[in-house]
C-alpha positions as CSV (number, residue, x, y, z in Angstrom):
1,M,-19.4,97.3,65.7
2,T,-21.1,100.5,66.6
3,M,-21.3,101.8,70.1
4,T,-24.6,102.3,71.8
5,Q,-25.3,105.1,74.2
6,A,-24.9,102.6,77.1
7,D,-21.5,101.7,75.8
8,R,-20.4,105.3,75.7
9,S,-21.5,106.0,79.2
10,A,-19.6,103.0,80.5
11,Q,-16.3,104.4,79.2
12,P,-14.2,105.9,82.0
13,A,-14.3,109.7,82.2
14,R,-11.1,111.4,81.1
15,V,-8.7,111.8,84.0
16,Q,-8.0,115.5,84.8
17,R,-4.3,116.4,85.0
18,R,-3.0,117.4,88.4
19,V,-1.7,120.9,88.8
20,F,0.8,121.8,91.6
21,T,1.5,125.3,92.8
22,A,5.1,126.5,92.9
23,Q,5.0,126.1,96.7
24,Q,3.9,122.4,96.4
25,K,6.6,121.7,93.8
26,A,9.3,123.3,96.0
27,E,8.1,121.2,98.9
28,F,8.2,118.0,96.8
29,V,11.7,118.8,95.8
30,R,12.8,119.5,99.4
31,E,11.2,116.3,100.7
32,Y,12.7,114.3,97.7
33,D,16.2,115.6,98.5
34,A,15.7,114.8,102.2
35,T,14.7,111.2,101.5
36,P,17.4,108.7,101.9
37,E,18.9,107.2,98.8
38,G,17.2,103.8,98.9
39,Q,13.7,105.3,99.5
40,K,13.5,107.9,96.7
41,G,11.6,105.6,94.4
42,A,9.1,104.8,97.1
43,F,8.6,108.6,97.7
44,L,7.9,109.2,94.0
45,R,5.5,106.3,93.9
46,G,3.8,107.4,97.0
47,H,3.1,110.8,95.5
48,G,2.4,109.6,92.0
49,L,5.4,111.5,90.6
50,Y,8.3,110.7,88.3
51,S,11.9,111.6,88.7
52,S,11.6,113.9,85.7
53,H,9.1,116.0,87.6
54,I,11.7,116.6,90.3
55,T,14.4,117.4,87.8
56,K,12.1,119.8,85.9
57,W,10.9,121.5,89.1
58,R,14.4,121.8,90.5
59,A,15.4,123.8,87.4
60,Q,12.4,126.1,87.4
61,P,13.6,128.6,89.9
62,A,16.7,129.3,87.8
63,R,14.6,129.7,84.7
64,E,12.2,132.1,86.4
65,A,15.1,134.1,87.8
66,A,16.6,134.4,84.4
67,R,13.3,135.4,82.9
68,A,12.8,138.0,85.7
69,Q,16.2,139.3,85.1
70,R,15.5,139.7,81.4
71,K,12.3,141.5,82.2
72,R,14.1,143.9,84.6
73,A,16.7,144.6,81.9
74,D,14.0,145.3,79.4
75,Q,12.3,147.7,81.9
76,V,15.6,149.4,82.6
77,A,16.3,149.9,78.9
78,M,12.8,151.3,78.4
79,L,13.2,153.7,81.4
80,T,16.7,154.7,80.2
81,D,15.2,155.6,76.8
82,R,12.4,157.5,78.5
83,V,14.9,159.4,80.7
84,A,16.9,160.3,77.6
85,A,13.8,161.6,75.8
86,L,12.7,163.6,78.8
87,E,16.2,165.1,79.3
88,A,16.2,166.2,75.6
89,E,12.7,167.7,76.1
90,L,14.0,169.5,79.3
91,A,17.0,170.9,77.3
92,A,14.7,172.2,74.6
93,S,12.4,173.8,77.2
94,R,15.3,175.5,78.8
95,R,16.6,176.8,75.5
96,T,13.1,178.2,74.9
97,V,12.8,179.8,78.3
98,A,16.2,181.4,77.9
99,T,15.2,182.7,74.4
100,L,11.9,184.1,75.8
101,G,13.9,185.7,78.6
102,K,16.2,187.4,76.2
103,A,13.2,188.5,74.1
104,F,11.4,189.9,77.2
105,E,14.6,191.9,78.1
106,L,14.8,193.3,74.6
107,L,11.1,194.3,74.7
108,E,11.7,196.0,78.1
109,Q,14.7,197.9,76.6
110,I,12.6,199.0,73.7
111,S,9.8,200.1,76.0
112,E,12.2,202.1,78.2
113,S,13.8,203.6,75.1
114,S,10.5,204.6,73.6
115,A,9.3,206.0,77.0
116,L,12.5,208.1,77.1
117,M,11.9,209.4,73.6
118,T,8.3,210.3,74.2
119,R,9.4,212.3,77.4
120,S,12.2,214.1,75.5
121,E,9.8,214.9,72.7
122,R,7.3,216.5,75.1
123,R,9.8,218.9,76.4
């Protein structure tokens, strides 16, 4: 049997999945935990939820905290590497400045020496 256009339009539209914010999830967990033992099932049915939602949402903050901690550790490692590279670059720059300072002093000495020689030659 083939479906006609009228049959296709009579089919129910696909239900869109509900999406809850982190704040809503945390509120559901708080309300569920505050609900007396004999009424937890009624709470879940009233909100169209399953106990697996509560279990999953209860674990989310711990997972997110662990993820954030790993991210911070990665950032710290990256910054530590960057600091080490910059310290090495600074040390090389300081050596260059010290070498240039010594070269400048040597040029001044040569200049003074040649100035003294030209004065003594003039006499």
